[in-house]
C-alpha positions as CSV (number, residue, x, y, z in Angstrom):
1,X,0.0,0.0,0.0
2,X,1.3,3.5,-0.9
3,X,2.3,5.6,2.1
4,X,2.2,9.4,1.9
5,X,3.6,12.1,4.1
6,X,2.3,15.7,3.6
7,X,4.4,18.6,4.8
8,X,3.5,22.2,5.2
9,X,5.8,25.1,4.1
10,X,5.4,28.8,4.2
11,X,6.1,32.1,6.0
12,X,5.4,32.7,9.7
13,X,1.8,33.6,10.6
14,X,0.4,32.5,7.2
15,X,-1.9,30.0,8.9
16,X,-0.1,26.6,8.5
17,X,-1.0,25.3,11.9
18,X,-4.5,26.7,11.8
19,X,-5.0,25.0,8.5
20,X,-3.9,21.6,9.9
21,X,-6.2,22.1,12.9
22,X,-9.2,23.0,10.6
23,X,-8.5,19.9,8.4
24,X,-7.8,17.3,11.1
25,X,-9.1,18.6,14.4
26,X,-5.5,18.2,15.8
27,X,-3.6,21.1,17.3
28,X,0.1,20.5,16.3
29,X,1.4,23.3,18.6
30,X,2.4,21.3,21.7
31,X,4.8,23.6,23.6
32,X,3.6,26.2,26.2
33,X,5.8,28.8,24.5
34,X,4.0,28.1,21.2
35,X,0.6,28.7,22.8
36,X,1.8,31.9,24.5
37,X,3.5,33.4,21.5
38,X,1.1,32.1,18.9
39,X,3.8,30.8,16.6
40,X,5.1,27.3,15.8
41,X,8.6,26.6,17.1
42,X,8.9,22.9,16.9
43,X,7.6,20.3,14.4
44,X,4.0,19.3,14.8
45,X,2.4,16.0,13.6
46,X,-1.1,15.0,12.6
47,X,-2.9,12.6,10.2
48,X,-5.8,13.0,7.9
49,X,-8.2,10.6,6.2
50,X,-8.9,11.7,2.6
51,X,-12.3,11.4,0.8
52,X,-11.0,8.2,-1.0
53,X,-10.2,6.6,2.4
54,X,-6.4,7.1,2.3
55,X,-4.8,8.0,5.6
56,X,-1.9,10.3,5.2
57,X,0.6,11.6,7.8
58,X,1.1,15.4,8.2
59,X,4.2,17.3,9.3
60,X,3.6,20.9,10.3
61,X,6.8,23.0,10.2
62,X,7.6,26.4,11.8
63,X,7.6,29.5,9.5
64,X,9.8,31.9,11.5
65,X,13.3,32.5,10.0
66,X,14.9,31.6,13.4
67,X,13.4,28.0,13.2
68,X,14.2,27.2,9.5
69,X,16.6,24.4,10.7
70,X,13.5,22.7,12.3
71,X,11.7,23.1,9.0
72,X,14.5,21.3,7.2
73,X,14.3,18.5,9.7
74,X,10.6,18.2,9.2
75,X,10.8,18.3,5.4
76,X,12.9,15.1,5.5
77,X,10.9,12.2,4.0
78,X,7.8,14.1,2.9
79,X,6.3,13.2,-0.4
80,X,3.9,16.1,-0.9
81,X,4.1,19.7,0.1
82,X,1.4,22.2,0.9
83,X,2.9,25.7,0.3
84,X,0.8,27.9,2.5
85,X,0.5,31.6,1.5
86,X,-1.7,34.1,3.3
87,X,-3.9,36.0,0.9
88,X,-3.5,39.2,2.8
89,X,0.3,39.2,2.5
90,X,1.2,37.1,-0.5
91,X,4.7,35.7,-1.1
92,X,7.2,36.5,1.7
93,X,10.8,35.7,2.5
94,X,10.2,32.3,4.1
95,X,7.8,31.4,1.4
96,X,10.7,31.6,-1.0
97,X,13.2,29.9,1.4
98,X,10.9,27.0,2.2
99,X,10.2,26.4,-1.5
100,X,13.9,26.4,-2.3
101,X,14.5,23.9,0.5
102,X,11.8,21.6,-0.9
103,X,13.5,21.7,-4.3
104,X,16.9,21.0,-2.8
105,X,15.5,18.0,-1.0
106,X,14.1,16.6,-4.2
107,X,10.4,17.1,-3.4
108,X,8.4,17.0,-6.7
109,X,4.7,17.0,-5.8
110,X,2.6,19.6,-4.1
111,X,-0.1,22.3,-4.2
112,X,-0.6,25.8,-3.0
113,X,-3.0,26.8,-0.3
114,X,-4.1,30.5,-0.2
115,X,-5.2,31.0,3.4
116,X,-7.1,33.8,5.2
117,X,-9.3,34.5,2.1
118,X,-12.0,35.7,4.5
119,X,-9.8,38.8,5.2
120,X,-9.5,40.1,1.6
121,X,-11.7,41.2,-1.2
122,X,-12.1,39.1,-4.4
123,X,-10.1,41.7,-6.5
124,X,-7.1,41.4,-4.2
125,X,-7.4,37.6,-4.1
126,X,-7.2,37.5,-7.9
127,X,-4.0,39.6,-7.9
128,X,-2.4,37.4,-5.3
129,X,-3.4,34.3,-7.3
130,X,-1.8,35.7,-10.5
131,X,1.4,36.7,-8.5
132,X,1.7,33.2,-7.0
133,X,1.2,31.5,-10.4
134,X,3.9,33.7,-12.0
135,X,6.4,33.2,-9.1
136,X,6.0,29.4,-9.3
137,X,6.2,29.1,-13.1
138,X,9.9,28.0,-13.0
139,X,9.6,25.7,-9.9
140,X,8.4,22.2,-9.4
141,X,5.0,23.7,-8.4
142,X,4.5,25.2,-11.8
143,X,0.9,24.4,-12.8
144,X,0.1,22.9,-9.4
145,X,-3.4,23.4,-7.9
146,X,-4.0,26.6,-6.0
147,X,-6.8,26.1,-3.4
148,X,-8.3,29.0,-1.6
149,X,-9.2,28.4,2.0
150,X,-10.4,30.0,5.2
151,X,-9.6,28.1,8.4
152,X,-12.0,30.4,10.2
153,X,-15.1,29.9,8.1
154,X,-14.2,26.5,6.7
155,X,-14.6,27.7,3.1
156,X,-12.5,25.6,0.7
157,X,-11.6,22.8,3.1
158,X,-13.5,20.2,1.2
159,X,-12.0,21.4,-2.1
160,X,-8.5,21.1,-0.5
161,X,-9.2,17.5,0.7
162,X,-10.4,16.6,-2.8
163,X,-7.3,18.2,-4.4
164,X,-5.0,16.3,-2.0
165,X,-6.9,13.0,-2.7
166,X,-6.3,13.5,-6.5
167,X,-2.6,14.4,-5.9
168,X,-2.0,11.4,-3.7
169,X,-3.3,9.1,-6.5
170,X,-0.8,10.6,-9.0
171,X,2.3,10.2,-6.7
172,X,4.3,7.0,-7.7
173,X,4.8,4.5,-4.9
174,X,8.0,5.0,-3.0
175,X,10.7,2.4,-3.4
176,X,11.0,0.7,0.0
177,X,14.8,0.3,-0.1
178,X,17.0,-2.4,1.4
179,X,18.0,-0.7,4.6
180,X,15.7,0.6,7.4
181,X,16.5,4.2,8.2
182,X,14.6,6.6,10.5
183,X,16.1,10.0,11.1
184,X,15.0,11.0,14.6
185,X,13.1,14.2,15.1
186,X,11.8,13.7,18.7
187,X,13.1,11.8,21.7
188,X,11.0,11.3,24.9
189,X,10.3,9.0,27.8
190,X,7.0,7.1,28.4
191,X,6.6,5.9,32.0
192,X,6.7,2.1,32.0
193,X,8.0,1.8,28.5
194,X,11.2,3.8,28.4
195,X,12.8,5.7,25.5
196,X,10.7,6.5,22.4
197,X,11.8,8.2,19.2
198,X,9.8,9.5,16.3
199,X,10.6,10.3,12.7
200,X,9.7,9.5,9.1
201,X,10.8,6.1,7.9
202,X,12.7,7.1,4.8
203,X,13.7,3.6,3.6
204,X,13.4,-0.1,4.4
205,X,11.2,-1.9,6.9
206,X,11.5,-3.0,10.5
207,X,9.6,-5.4,12.8
208,X,9.1,-5.5,16.6
209,X,12.0,-7.5,18.0
210,X,14.5,-6.6,15.2
211,X,18.0,-5.4,16.2
212,X,19.0,-1.8,15.2
213,X,21.9,0.5,15.6
214,X,21.6,4.3,16.4
215,X,24.1,6.4,14.4
216,X,26.5,8.1,14.4
217,X,27.1,7.0,18.1
218,X,26.7,3.3,17.0
219,X,24.5,2.4,19.9
220,X,23.0,-1.1,19.6
221,X,19.3,-1.6,20.5
222,X,16.2,-3.6,19.8
223,X,12.7,-2.6,18.7
224,X,10.4,-3.0,21.7
225,X,7.3,-1.5,20.1
226,X,6.1,0.4,17.1
227,X,3.2,2.9,16.6
228,X,1.9,4.6,13.5
229,X,-0.9,7.3,14.0
230,X,-1.3,6.1,17.6
231,X,-1.9,2.5,16.6
232,X,0.3,-0.4,17.6
233,X,2.0,-2.1,14.7
234,X,4.1,-5.2,14.2
235,X,6.0,-3.9,11.2
236,X,6.6,-0.5,9.6
237,X,7.9,0.4,6.1
238,X,9.2,3.4,4.2
239,X,6.8,6.4,4.0
240,X,5.2,6.3,7.4
241,X,5.4,8.6,10.4
242,X,6.7,6.2,13.1
243,X,7.2,6.1,16.8
244,X,9.6,3.4,18.0
245,X,10.1,2.2,21.6
246,X,13.8,1.4,21.9
247,X,15.1,-1.3,24.3
248,X,18.0,-0.5,26.6
249,X,18.8,3.0,25.4
250,X,18.9,6.1,27.7
251,X,17.2,9.2,26.5
252,X,20.3,11.3,27.3
253,X,22.4,9.2,24.9
254,X,20.4,10.0,21.7
255,X,19.1,13.2,20.1
256,X,17.4,14.7,17.1
257,X,19.6,14.2,14.1
258,X,20.6,10.7,15.0
259,X,19.5,7.8,12.8
260,X,17.9,4.5,13.8
261,X,19.0,2.0,11.1
262,X,19.3,-1.7,10.3
263,X,22.0,-3.1,12.7
264,X,25.6,-2.5,11.6
265,X,24.5,-1.0,8.2
266,X,26.0,2.5,8.2
267,X,29.5,3.9,8.7
268,X,30.0,7.2,10.6
269,X,32.2,9.7,8.8
270,X,33.6,13.2,9.2
271,X,33.7,13.8,5.5
272,X,31.3,13.4,2.5
273,X,31.9,14.0,-1.2
274,X,29.0,15.8,-2.8
275,X,27.6,17.5,-5.9
276,X,26.8,21.0,-4.7
277,X,24.3,23.5,-6.1
278,X,24.6,27.1,-5.0
279,X,21.2,28.8,-5.2
280,X,20.7,31.6,-7.7
281,X,19.3,33.6,-4.8
282,X,22.5,33.1,-2.6
283,X,23.6,36.6,-1.6
284,X,27.3,36.1,-2.5
285,X,29.8,33.7,-3.9
286,X,30.8,30.7,-1.8
287,X,34.5,30.7,-1.2
288,X,36.7,27.6,-0.8
289,X,36.9,26.5,2.8
290,X,33.9,28.5,3.8
291,X,32.2,27.4,7.1
292,X,28.6,26.3,6.6
293,X,25.8,24.3,8.2
294,X,25.2,20.9,6.7
295,X,21.7,19.6,7.0
296,X,20.8,16.0,6.1
297,X,18.0,13.9,7.5
298,X,17.1,15.7,10.7
299,X,20.6,16.7,11.6
300,X,22.5,20.0,11.5
301,X,26.3,19.9,11.6
302,X,28.9,22.6,11.2
303,X,31.5,21.9,8.5
304,X,34.0,23.3,6.0
305,X,33.1,23.3,2.3
306,X,36.2,22.3,0.2
307,X,35.6,23.2,-3.5
308,X,37.5,20.6,-5.5
309,X,37.8,22.4,-8.9
310,X,37.7,26.1,-8.2
311,X,38.3,28.8,-5.6
312,X,34.8,30.1,-5.4
313,X,31.3,29.1,-6.5
314,X,29.0,31.8,-8.0
315,X,25.2,31.9,-7.3
316,X,23.4,29.6,-9.7
317,X,26.5,27.4,-10.3
318,X,27.3,23.8,-9.3
319,X,30.5,21.9,-8.6
320,X,32.0,18.8,-6.8
321,X,33.0,19.5,-3.2
322,X,34.1,17.7,-0.1
323,X,32.4,18.7,3.1
324,X,34.6,18.2,6.2
325,X,32.4,18.1,9.3
326,X,33.0,19.1,12.9
327,X,31.1,16.1,14.2
328,X,30.3,12.7,12.5
329,X,27.3,11.9,10.4
330,X,26.0,8.6,8.9
331,X,24.7,9.0,5.3
332,X,24.2,7.0,2.1
333,X,25.0,7.7,-1.5
334,X,22.1,9.6,-3.1
335,X,21.0,11.3,0.2
336,X,20.0,14.9,-0.3
337,X,21.3,17.8,1.8
338,X,20.8,21.5,2.4
339,X,23.6,23.9,3.0
340,X,23.0,27.1,5.1
341,X,25.5,29.9,5.7
342,X,27.3,30.0,9.0
343,X,26.4,33.6,9.8
344,X,24.1,35.3,9.1
345,X,22.1,32.0,8.8
346,X,20.2,31.5,5.6
347,X,19.8,28.7,3.0
348,X,22.4,29.1,0.2
349,X,22.4,25.7,-1.5
350,X,22.3,21.9,-1.3
351,X,22.8,18.8,-3.4
352,X,23.5,15.1,-3.4
353,X,25.9,12.9,-1.5
354,X,28.1,11.0,-3.9
355,X,30.6,9.2,-1.6
356,X,29.5,8.5,2.0
357,X,32.9,7.5,3.3
358,X,35.7,9.2,1.3
359,X,39.3,9.9,2.0
360,X,40.6,13.5,2.1
361,X,40.7,14.8,-1.5
362,X,43.3,16.8,-3.2
363,X,41.9,19.8,-5.0
364,X,42.3,20.3,-8.8
365,X,43.0,16.6,-9.4
366,X,41.6,15.5,-12.8
367,X,41.6,11.9,-11.7
368,X,39.5,12.5,-8.6
369,X,37.1,14.8,-10.4
370,X,36.6,12.2,-13.1
371,X,35.8,9.6,-10.4
372,X,33.2,11.9,-8.9
373,X,31.7,12.6,-12.3
374,X,31.2,8.9,-12.8
375,X,29.5,8.6,-9.4
376,X,27.3,11.6,-10.3
377,X,26.4,10.8,-13.9
378,X,27.2,7.1,-14.4
379,X,25.0,4.0,-14.5
380,X,24.7,1.7,-11.5
381,X,27.3,-0.6,-13.1
382,X,29.7,2.3,-13.8
383,X,29.4,3.6,-10.2
384,X,30.1,0.1,-8.7
385,X,33.2,-0.2,-10.9
386,X,34.4,3.2,-9.9
387,X,34.0,2.5,-6.2
388,X,36.2,-0.6,-6.6
389,X,38.7,1.4,-8.7
390,X,38.9,4.1,-6.1
391,X,40.2,1.6,-3.6
392,X,43.2,1.1,-5.9
393,X,45.6,-1.6,-4.6
394,X,43.7,-2.3,-1.4
395,X,40.6,-3.9,-2.9
396,X,37.2,-3.7,-1.3
397,X,34.9,-6.3,0.4
398,X,31.4,-6.8,-1.0
399,X,29.8,-5.7,2.3
400,X,31.7,-2.4,2.1
401,X,30.9,-2.0,-1.6
402,X,27.2,-2.6,-0.9
403,X,27.3,0.3,1.7
404,X,29.2,2.6,-0.6
405,X,26.9,2.0,-3.6
406,X,23.7,2.0,-1.5
407,X,22.5,-1.1,-3.4
408,X,20.7,-4.2,-2.2
409,X,22.6,-7.5,-2.4
410,X,20.5,-8.5,-5.4
411,X,21.2,-5.2,-7.3
412,X,24.9,-5.3,-6.4
413,X,25.2,-8.8,-7.8
414,X,23.4,-7.6,-11.0
415,X,25.9,-4.8,-11.4
416,X,28.9,-7.0,-10.6
417,X,28.0,-9.9,-12.9
418,X,29.0,-8.2,-16.3
419,X,32.0,-6.5,-14.7
420,X,33.4,-9.9,-13.5
421,X,32.5,-11.6,-16.7
422,X,34.5,-9.1,-18.6
423,X,37.3,-9.5,-16.0
424,X,37.2,-5.8,-15.2
425,X,36.7,-6.7,-11.5
426,X,38.5,-9.7,-10.0
427,X,37.5,-11.5,-6.8
428,X,40.8,-12.1,-4.9
429,X,39.4,-13.5,-1.7
430,X,36.2,-15.5,-1.9
431,X,35.9,-15.8,1.9
432,X,35.7,-12.0,2.4
433,X,34.4,-11.3,-1.1
434,X,37.3,-8.9,-1.8
435,X,37.3,-7.3,-5.2
436,X,40.1,-5.4,-7.1
437,X,40.0,-3.6,-10.4
438,X,41.9,-5.2,-13.3
439,X,43.8,-2.0,-13.9
440,X,45.5,-2.3,-10.5
441,X,45.9,-6.1,-10.8
442,X,47.9,-5.4,-13.9
443,X,50.1,-2.8,-12.2
444,X,50.9,-5.2,-9.3
445,X,51.6,-8.0,-11.8
446,X,54.0,-5.8,-13.7
447,X,55.7,-4.7,-10.5
448,X,56.2,-8.4,-9.4
449,X,57.6,-9.4,-12.8
450,X,59.9,-6.4,-12.9
451,X,61.3,-7.2,-9.4
452,X,61.8,-10.9,-10.4
453,X,63.6,-9.9,-13.6
454,X,65.7,-7.3,-11.8
455,X,66.7,-10.0,-9.2
456,X,67.7,-12.5,-11.9
457,X,69.9,-9.8,-13.6
458,X,71.5,-9.0,-10.3
459,X,71.9,-12.6,-9.2
460,X,72.0,-14.8,-12.3
461,X,73.4,-17.9,-10.5
462,X,70.7,-18.0,-7.8
463,X,67.7,-20.4,-8.1
464,X,65.1,-17.7,-7.5
465,X,63.8,-14.8,-5.4
466,X,62.5,-15.9,-2.0
467,X,58.7,-15.2,-1.7
468,X,58.9,-13.2,1.5
469,X,61.7,-11.0,0.1
470,X,59.7,-10.4,-3.0
471,X,56.6,-9.5,-0.9
472,X,58.7,-7.0,1.2
473,X,59.6,-5.2,-2.1
474,X,56.0,-4.9,-3.4
475,X,55.0,-2.1,-1.0
476,X,51.9,-1.0,-3.0
477,X,50.1,-4.2,-1.8
478,X,49.4,-4.4,2.0
479,X,47.1,-7.4,2.0
480,X,49.1,-10.8,2.0
481,X,46.1,-12.6,0.5
482,X,46.0,-10.2,-2.4
483,X,49.7,-10.6,-2.9
484,X,49.4,-14.4,-2.9
485,X,46.5,-14.4,-5.3
486,X,48.3,-12.3,-7.9
487,X,51.5,-14.4,-7.4
488,X,49.6,-17.6,-8.0
489,X,48.1,-16.1,-11.2
490,X,51.7,-15.9,-12.5
491,X,52.7,-19.5,-11.9
């Protein structure tokens, strides 16, 4: 069954929370400060049954510029956005910023809700409608439905439900994915049950009793219980707002931004290789080694942006970069991220993770840039070959290759089959499944033959070069099993 999460977006005081309350009867403002100040600070959650019977989850995000980082966290995993614009104000700064964030996160479906229509005249409403249509004409919401609503009188609410019902039917079913991942957006204690975390399940599936790991701290745990829309569940899959009761984990040891995932499936890292897009609306060029805020999943981490092929990136341009983080993250190839400036804080860009566990990169290296180009533009088969090639003389185990490529075992085997048949990749250790690229096999083979030839020239009367002496001379190969495999190929 197709699972859908709807997220709100829009400027402060444009009526996002009031709209959700009018639609669902659920007040998503939970905090005392939110009630007193009349603004949304934290993420809010609700659910709605559509006319066709489909139950969808809803994430309500704050509109204030100070809480945009919470909005980014809430937008993780949503399938459909409702861009809320107050008819009495029209498009405002966070309308633009929230829309840019949605585009950077790869959201492709949505509609526009013009709220507070009871506060304006029809002539004004027509002008706002035209202005909104024109503004959205070059975005993913070009041609999207624009529904006019009053949360006070209830006008337009049924039309909004019908529009959502139609949109949900048109959204393709989300690929479940092979690894369970849930970026945490809330952590709390329930008396008698212990630590509970909530978030949107972005991939995979999990059952009560399954073992998991919490990243990047690598804390092992077990699923004690699962709830979806306040109902107990035995299993949950991608696309659902989920609450998980974790066994044996203290609330103080985990936080928003951590990820609950299939046990031992991710690798924490302080660096990621990315394809970076700087927004056309960014206020200035991004300089190499600029400090920035890296948002992925529900986390925000400070880091340094190392531009790999230039000294500065102009607004509207893209490039390959390595982001070196102040604290660890746990991501997968293909994950989307948002980049916000260090100070003053505003959204300046985003992009896609290409390598989730890279080594430190040299700048202006044609070889390294070509590797990243293959990871960005290549086919599944080409990307798998490149990941093996990047490990050079070390080789790479299948389990690590599966993590790097973010492929299921089945898809990885499908990508490997033609590469091994053409002998581009060679398995040098069946027990560990270690693979090496033929290009580096040939270099080691030539090195071995050269050393043997050199030895015979130097000592023509000796029987042969002792194996251990030869091995000590081949410094490019550290793994003795790899050395023995190549040596056996020569005999």
